[in-house]
C-alpha positions, -999 to 999 in steps of 0.1 A, spaced: -430 90 148 -435 68 117 -412 46 97 -414 40 59 -415 4 48 -400 -8 15 -433 -6 -3 -438 30 8 -464 23 35 -460 41 68 -464 25 102 -457 37 138 -421 33 150 -420 3 173 -390 -2 196 -400 -37 204 -396 -47 167 -359 -36 169 -355 -57 201 -370 -88 184 -346 -84 154 -317 -82 178 -328 -113 197 -332 -132 164 -296 -123 158 -286 -140 191 -281 -107 211 -289 -108 248 -321 -90 260 -299 -64 276 -280 -57 244 -312 -57 224 -327 -31 246 -296 -9 245 -295 -11 207 -332 -3 204 -327 28 227 -297 40 207 -316 37 174 -347 54 189 -326 84 199 -313 88 163 -345 79 145 -367 106 128 -401 107 113 -403 88 80 -370 69 85 -368 39 62 -370 4 77 -341 -6 55 -320 21 72 -331 9 107 -320 -27 98 -286 -14 87 -283 5 120 -292 -27 139 -266 -48 121 -239 -21 125 -245 -18 162 -246 -55 167 -210 -57 154 -199 -34 183 -213 -59 208 -203 -91 190 -178 -91 161 -193 -122 146 -222 -101 134 -198 -84 110 -194 -118 92 -229 -120 78 -256 -100 61 -294 -100 69 -308 -135 67 -338 -126 47 -316 -109 21 -293 -139 20 -321 -163 12 -332 -140 -16 -297 -142 -32 -300 -180 -36 -306 -194 -71 -343 -202 -74 -335 -235 -91 -320 -258 -79 -306 -241 -48 -336 -227 -30 -357 -258 -38 -331 -280 -23 -326 -256 6 -363 -259 15 -361 -297 13 -332 -296 37 -351 -274 61 -381 -297 60 -359 -327 67 -345 -309 98 -381 -305 109 -389 -342 108 -402 -346 72 -391 -373 48 -386 -356 15 -382 -367 -21 -369 -343 -48 -383 -330 -81 -406 -353 -101 -429 -352 -130 -463 -367 -122 -493 -374 -144 -525 -355 -138 -559 -364 -151 -555 -337 -178 -518 -329 -180 -484 -337 -166 -471 -316 -137 -435 -308 -126 -435 -308 -88 -408 -296 -63 -410 -326 -40 -430 -351 -20 -430 -347 18 -441 -373 43 -449 -367 79 -474 -383 104 -484 -408 76 -495 -380 53 -484 -377 17 -478 -340 10 -473 -323 -23 -444 -298 -20 -444 -267 -42 -417 -240 -38 -417 -204 -48 -387 -181 -46 -385 -143 -49 -353 -124 -55 -370 -94 -41 -376 -106 -6 -401 -78 2 -428 -90 -22 -458 -110 -10 -469 -144 -23 -505 -139 -34 -537 -158 -39 -531 -166 -75 -501 -189 -66 -523 -208 -41 -550 -212 -67 -525 -224 -93 -510 -251 -70 -544 -260 -56 -556 -267 -92 -525 -288 -99 -531 -308 -68 -567 -315 -78 -556 -327 -113 -529 -349 -99 -553 -365 -74 -578 -371 -101 -549 -387 -121 -542 -412 -93 -514 -395 -72 -535 -393 -41 -519 -366 -20 -533 -358 14 -522 -322 15 -505 -294 -3 -475 -275 13 -464 -243 -3 -430 -229 8 -415 -195 -1 -390 -170 12 -414 -141 16 -446 -132 34 -480 -143 23 -509 -119 14 -539 -118 36 -560 -134 8 -535 -162 3 -535 -170 40 -573 -169 42 -577 -192 12 -550 -216 25 -567 -218 59 -601 -225 42 -587 -252 19 -563 -268 45 -532 -258 25 -500 -257 46 -479 -225 41 -443 -220 51 -428 -186 46 -412 -156 63 -429 -152 98 -455 -178 88 -468 -198 105 -463 -178 137 -435 -192 158 -426 -218 132 -419 -197 101 -390 -201 77 -367 -179 98 -376 -199 130 -367 -233 114 -335 -219 100 -324 -206 134 -333 -238 151 -314 -260 127 -286 -234 119 -291 -241 82 -278 -207 71 -274 -203 33 -239 -197 19 -248 -161 7 -252 -152 44 -215 -146 44 -209 -109 41 -178 -109 19 -189 -138 -4 -185 -127 -40 -209 -137 -68 -182 -157 -85 -175 -176 -53 -212 -183 -47 -215 -197 -82 -186 -221 -76 -202 -233 -43 -236 -237 -60 -221 -258 -88 -205 -280 -62 -239 -284 -44 -228 -265 -13 -258 -245 -2 -254 -241 35 -226 -230 59 -230 -264 76 -220 -282 44 -191 -258 39 -175 -264 73 -179 -302 71 -155 -303 42 -117 -299 46 -99 -272 26 -84 -298 2 -118 -311 -7 -132 -276 -10 -104 -266 -34 -110 -297 -55 -148 -292 -58 -149 -253 -61 -116 -245 -78 -112 -215 -54 -80 -204 -38 -71 -220 -4 -68 -186 13 -103 -176 2 -117 -209 14 -99 -207 48 -113 -172 54 -149 -183 45 -147 -215 65 -133 -197 96 -162 -171 94 -187 -199 89 -175 -217 120 -178 -185 140 -214 -179 128 -223 -215 137 -207 -212 171 -180 -238 164 -151 -215 173 
């Protein structure tokens, strides 16, 4: 039996992938295996992976109601504004992983000026941070982006900035050529499922820095209000009291109470 990926490619149905998705959503091993078996019994040749994901999330709600409070994490990250929200989100995630991070800057290169997304420091290394966000979270970040940022790094170093490394962060997967080039040139990549065991989703789960669009019933207008107030994560939301949230977002108290309660449930605070 084969499944159909978003880009139309076919690959064999793998029960273990369903189990891993359930485990990433904090289901027990027993629950994950039960859900995988239930989906396997209903799956058919050519079933779309998007449909399988919906089945997983729907079944998770039966075992733990909190799963009904959020959407797929990968989709939620894609819903963030590219600038400034996703850039700041990446800086927050890096800080949670032990980096010291500065924000956007314009630096002189040997030939031209460059707008950069940040400077990260770790283990006495000065690292150029460049961030790429895709609304369509199924696309791949390709070789051309690595070449572009690599050329900018070279020009800035020749202009006197003296970075030790380049770190590219994105919300999607990297193409094979991008990973091969980065490995050859010593470029650090952070993205979906990369590097293995310490990809973007792993760092998010470890720090519980879930983005605000993770909330299932968040409306676009509400997200825009949170964004304007600089509230990007659920952790930021729950730290503020309702009075402060009303003042900064201009949203109704009932709406905020509902969103805050669900955020606390997702974060395990209730």
